[in-house]
Structure formats: C-alpha cells, structure tokens
N, C-alpha and C positions, 0 to 999 in steps of 0.2 A: 262456378265457384272456384276460387283459388285456395291453396292450402292455408292461406293466412286470413280467410274470411272469419268474422266473429261468430263462433259457434259454441263457445263454452259459456254456460249459464251458471251463475251463482244465485241460488234461491235461498232467501233469508226470511224466516218466519218472524214478522214484526212483533216485538215485545211478547215473545211466544208464551212464557209462563203466565203473564198477565192475561193474554188472550184466552188461554185455556181456562183460567180462573173465572173469567167473565162468561164463558160458555156454561160453566157449572153454576154460576151465580150471576144472572143478568142484572141484578141491582148494582153491580160494580161498573157497568157501562158508563163511560164518560166521567168516572170519578178517579181521584188520585189514588193509585194502588201500588203498594210495595209488597213484593213476594219475598218472604224471609221469615225471621222470628218476630218477636214482639218488641215494641220500644222498651229500652232499658236493659234488654238482654245482651249478652256478649255475642257478637257476630256481625256479619256484613249483609248488605243488600244483594240478594240473588238476582232480582229483576225488578223493573219499575216501569210504570206507564208513562206515556208522553206528558200527561198532566203533571206528574211528579217531577219529571226532568226539567220542566219549566222553572222549578225552584232550585235547580242545581244538583238534585239528587242523581247519583249514578250507581251502576252496578259496582260492587266491591267497596262501597262506602260503608263506614260503620253505622249500625242501626241508631246509635245515639245521635250522630251528626244528622242522619237522614230525618229523624224525628224533629230535630231542631229546625231544619230547613223547611220541612213540609208538615206543619203541625196538624193539618186536617187529613193527612194521608190515612188510608185504610191498610192495615198490615194483615196479610194472610199467610199461613204457613206453607212451606214447600211440600209438594206431593209428587215425589220423583216417579213413582210407577205410573201415575196418570199421564204425565207429560210424555213419557217414553212411548206409550200406546198411541197418542196423537201423532207423534213424530213418525212412527211406523206407518200410520194411515196416510200421512202426507207423502211418504216415499212410495207407497203403492199407487197413488194418483200420479206422481211424477213418472213412474215406470210405464204408465200407459202412453206417455208422450215420447219417451226415448228409452232405448234398451240399456243405456249407460248412465247410471245414477250412483254417485259416490257421496257417502255421508261424511261431512266435515265436523259436525257437532250435532247436538240434539235439535238445534234450531236452524241449521244451515246445511245445504247440500249442493254439490256441483253436478250438472247435467250436460252431457255432450250431445249436441244436436247436429254434428257433422253428418252429412249424407241424408238429412231428413227433409231437404228442400222440396224434392219432387213429391214426397209423401203428402206434404201439407199445402202445396202451392194452389192458389186460386187465381182466377182471371184478374181479380182486382189488385193483386200484389204487384207493386212497382218493380221489385227485384227480389232476389233470394234473401237479402237481409230483411226486407219487409215481411217475407214469409215467416222467417224464424221469430221476428219480434211479435208478430200477430199470434203465433203459436204459443209463445211464452206467456202472452197476456191471457190466452185461453186457459193455460195451465193455472195461473194465479187465480183466475175467475173460478175454475173448478174447485180449487182448494177452499175458496171463500164460500161457494155455494154448497159444497158437500160437507164441509167440516165447520164452517163458520170462522175460519182463521184467516186473518189478513197476512199477506206476504209481499215482499219486494224482490225484484230480480234484475240482475245485471248481465248483459251479454257482451262478450268481447273476444279478442284474439288470444288471451292468455288468462290463466287462473287468477293471478293477482289483480289484473285490470277488471275482470268480471266481478271480483269481490268489491273493488272500489266503486264500480258502476252500481252495484246493488245498494251500496250506502247512499249514492247520489239519488237513487230512485225512491228512497223512503220519504214518507210512509206509503205503502201499498201502491207502488208504481213499478214501471218497467223501463229500463234505460239500456239502449244498444249503442255501443261505441263502434263505429264503422272502421274497417281497416284503413289505416292512413291517418286517422283522427286521434290516435292514442296520445301522442305527445301534446297535442293541443288541448285535449280534455284534462290531462294530468297537470300541465304546467301551472295553472293558478292555484292548485290545491295545496293546503298545508302539508308539510312533510309527514305528519303523523297519519295522514290518510292512506299511506302506502303500507300494506301488510309487511311486517318485519321491522318497522320503525316504531320502537317503544318510547316511553317517557325519557329514559336515560339517553338514548340516541338523539331524541328530539332536542334535549338540552345542549348536547354537544354540538349539534348542527347549528342551533341558534347562536351559540358562542362563536361559531365561524361565520355568522351572518347569513346562514342558509335557512330560509323559512318556508320556501315553496318547492314543490317537486320540479318546477322548471329550473330553479336555481341549482337544485341537487343534480339534475341531469347535465348541467353545464360545468359541474365541479370536476376537476381532474381526479382520476382514480387514486393517486397517491395521497391526496388530502382526505379522501373518504376511508382509506385503510386505517387511519388513526381512530376512526369512529366505529367502523364495522369489521375491521380485521379481514379475515378470509372471505367474509360475506360482502365485501365492498362492491365487487363487480356485479354480483347478483342484485343488490339493491340499486346500483347505478343503472343497470339494464331495466329493472322494473320501473324506475322513474321515467324512463324513455318509452315505456309501453312495450318493452321487449321481453316480457316475462315468459315463463315456460308454458307450453301448450299441454303439458301433462296434467291429467285430471287429479292425480293424487290418490291416497288410500282411504278406505272407509275408516271412520272413527266411531266405534260403537257408542251409543248414548250412555252417559253416566258410567263409563268404564275408561280406564287409562288406555291410551293408544300405544300398543307395544307390538309393532310389526316384526316378524321373525327376522333375525339377522341384522337388525338396524343398530349400528354402533355410533351413530351421531348423537351428540347431546348427552343428556343424563337421564337417569330414572330417579324420581324423587316423590316423596309423600311427606306431608306435614299435618299436624293437628293443632288447632287452637282450643284450649280448654274453655268450657263455658264459664267456669269460675277458676281464678288463680289457684294453682296447686302448690301446697307446701309439703304434702306427704311424699316422702322419697319413694315409697313402694309404688304409688300411683305413677310417678314419673318413670320409674324403671319398667313398669308394665307397659306403659305407652311406648317406650323405646323398643321393647321387645316386639310389640305389635307392628311398629313402623319398620323394623328390621326384617321381620317376617314378610311384610308386604312388598318391600322393594326387591327382596331376593326372589320372591315368587314371580314378580314381574320380569326380573332378569332371566329366569329360567324360561318363562313364557316367550321371551324375545330371543332365547338361545344365545345369550351373551354372558361374558364374565366381566367383572369390574376390578380394576386395579386401585381405584381411589374411592374411599368412603368419606362423606362429609356430614357433620352434625351441625344443625342450626338450633340455637337455644335463645328464647326471648323471655326476659324477666318481666315482672308485673309493671315495672316502670318503663317498659318498652326498649330497654337496652338489649341489643341483639348480639350474640356471640356466635362465631363460626369456627369450627375446628375440623381439620381433615388430615388424612394420612394415606399413604400408599402401601399396598401389601401385595401378596401374590394373587393372581387372578382367581376370583371366586364368585359364586352366586349362591352360597349356602349360608343361611342364617346361623347355623350351628358353628360355622367358622367366623362369621363376621360379628356376631353379637358381643363376644368378648372385646373385640376392637372398638365397637360402638360404646361399650361401657367405659373403656379407657378414655375415649374422647369426651364423654359426658363428665367424667370426674375431673378432667382437666379444664373443662369449660365452666363447671358449677363452682364458682369461687365466691359467690355472694349468698347470704342467707335469705334473700328475697324469694317469694313465691314465683312459680313459673307461669307464663301465659301461653307459650307455644313451644313445641318440639318438632323438628323435622330431620329427615335423613335423605341423602342423595348418593347414588352410585354413578361414577363417571369413569373416564378413561376406559371405555368399553372395548371389548374385542369379541370376535365370534368364538363360541365355546369349543367346537371341535370335540375330540375325544376327551371325556371328562373324568373317567374313573379315578385316575391317580390324583386329579385335583380335588375330587370330593372326599378322598381318603375313606371310602366305604359308605359315604352318605348318599350316593346317587340313587340306590334302590329305594331308600327311605323317601327321598324327595319325589321320585317318580310316583310312588304309591300315594303320597299325600296330594300331589298335583292332580292325579287321576280322580281321586275322590272329590276334590274341589270342582273339577270340570263337570262332574256328574251331579253333585249336590249343592254346589255354590261354595264360594271362598270361605265363608264363615263356618262350614261344616267341620273343618279341622283347624285348630289353632293351638299354638303354644300358650300355656297358661290361659286356657279358653275362658274360664269363669271371669277372670279379671278383664280380659279383652272385651267381653260382652258388656261388663259393667262400665267400662270406659267409653264404649260406643254411645252410651246414653248421656255421658257427660261432655262429649266433645263433638265437634262438627267436622 
C-alpha cells in the first residue's frame, strides 16, 4: 500500500431521521415522509424520504412549500434525543472495524482504514483496495442488520473525495475511488458536488461558464480567486482530487462545533419565531438569549471577538444586517449593550419580526483575559462550570423569558 491509497471512508446514514422514524413506526415504510413540524406551521423540512424528494422536496424547504409539492406526505415531529442515541450506536459499530472514527454530523462520520489491510485480507481479495471495499460493505451490512438503518459509504484518498463518493453510492451502496482515478471520477460531476461549493459560488461559477468539476480543475487560479478568495487553491485542488488526507475533528450531534483555539470563520446563532413577533420585550429577550449563547460558545472555543453582527428579518422577509467592531471580548455583559445599539439602528420599520440572529467574527485567541473581562471572568467561569455539569439551560440571563421563548421558536 502506498501513502496515497484510498483508505478514508465517509459513512453517511441514508435519510437518517426518516429511517429512525420508520424503525419506530414500520407503517411509514415505503411512504412519503417529512420529518419536521406540521403543514401550515412556521418552519422548514428537517429531513425527508426519497419518496418525497421525487416531488422536489428538500431539507431546508419551508413546510408550506413542501406540503404544496407533496400533498400526500406524512409529517412527523422531530425527536432529537432519539436520533442521537441511534447515532451513538452506529459509531459503536464503526469502532469495531477501525480504531479511528470521527463524527462529522449526527448522520455522517469519517473512518480511517489505513493499516487495516492485513487485518481483513482474505484469499479471494484481488488487492488491498478490494479488501477495504469489502470490509466497508461488511460495516454497512452490520449497521443494517443490527440497527435496521441503511447507510452509504465512499472510500477515497481524501476526506472531500470520500464525501463525494458516498453521495455517488446512494442509496445504500459503497463506492471506492482508486488512487489515480480521482480526476476522472470528479470531472463530469456538477460543481455543487464538491464540498465547499455552495449555491452562491455555484451561480458565480456558472456565470463564468464553469459547470463541471473538470472545468473547474482546468480554470486558472486567478479566475477562481474572484469566487472563492483565499479558499481558491483549496477548492481547485479538491476539484482535481487532491484534497486533504486529514480526518478532521469530531462534531458532537446537535451541538455547535467549537474546537478550542479555532479562530477561522465566525460563531453565530439565529432563531426564527414560530409566529411573527411585534412585542418589543420578546425581541429584546431573544437578543439577550442569542448574545448569551454566542458568548458562551466563544469562551468554550477560548477566543475573543472584535466584530459583532446582527441579522434582523421582518415579516415581509426584508433582511437587515448591521455590524460593528469593538475591543476583543467574549462577555455578554460587555457585548449586549452593543447588540442593543445595533438592533435599534436596524429596527426602522413597524412591521413584526420573523427572525433574529447574532454572529461574532474577527476572532483571536483569548490569552490572558482578566483585564479584558474587567472583573467578569470569575463570574463567567462559574456560570460555564455549572453549565458543563447541569446543561446549558441550567443558568440563563432572564431565564424565565428565555424558557418561554424556547417554546415559541425553533
């Protein structure tokens, strides 16, 4: 085996939430299922079955539109705790096949099979690649037989290509991309198939006449920098099948991913109200809750933020954004007055609100924080320790209102 042999596996649980619901209620098998709220409610589709996707329904689509497209769909509520337990059981099975398993989301994980060839080799295996492919098929079979959950898996030389391969393997299949075949497999695929290429980048690429990953791989880097900025080389390499061999970090199910010391990107949370909100007190309480959450996450990540941004969406879907730069901080006691000022500058219309969101960016590692916290550090340390032991909701600013809002928003 060479160092470039395909040994990274992306295991994806097919329509995971729907599959779990069908385990709990077998009458849903083969029927169009949407996991989310009920038709007519404010909200979006959390997950949907392949039968529903045939009508154009997708995750993230509004429930109203989904109900219009799939009139016979069965809507079932989300049960977070149940799914997390099944995800844990899947990981336990995966850990029997390889000692290196990293969670990417509740329904996706990456497994490193490097060095496992001799452990699983049989006389019938054509080569080491065949050994790993057969072993991964045994893994997906174990998940199906022991838990009743279908899964797909991609095996490749890099994390991004393994994820692409798992998508090509759906439903309930296994796809191995051999070393040297990466560019050939990727070339005919739409640009959106590459992790990191979202809808905005897709539109920009189409405007340049770039529709496939083969075309993207042949595009000069200077042209791509106008679309991806500093990420251009990373995306360009990915389109050529030269992605990173690093497995990545665990992402706990149903929790934000906040690795210690990570300063890239931003820390954000937003809430869509179940009903449009006109009451100012409710809006301010939600702002307080959001500010507390992003600051808690910043402390968990051990970073300070120099920029805070507010997102406000009116009932007619007009969206306003405001941001400001300040001295580095991760304290809600310092940032909330700033957030209030942003809100008052953005709230220029009498219409009810549909959504509020906050983001911290321009992050830096915290280092010594006493003088930055101006006496708040011991308070935050105590609060965060309580949350670690008893859960985030055990200590909240304006806790009675925050809990009431939790029932109104998703």
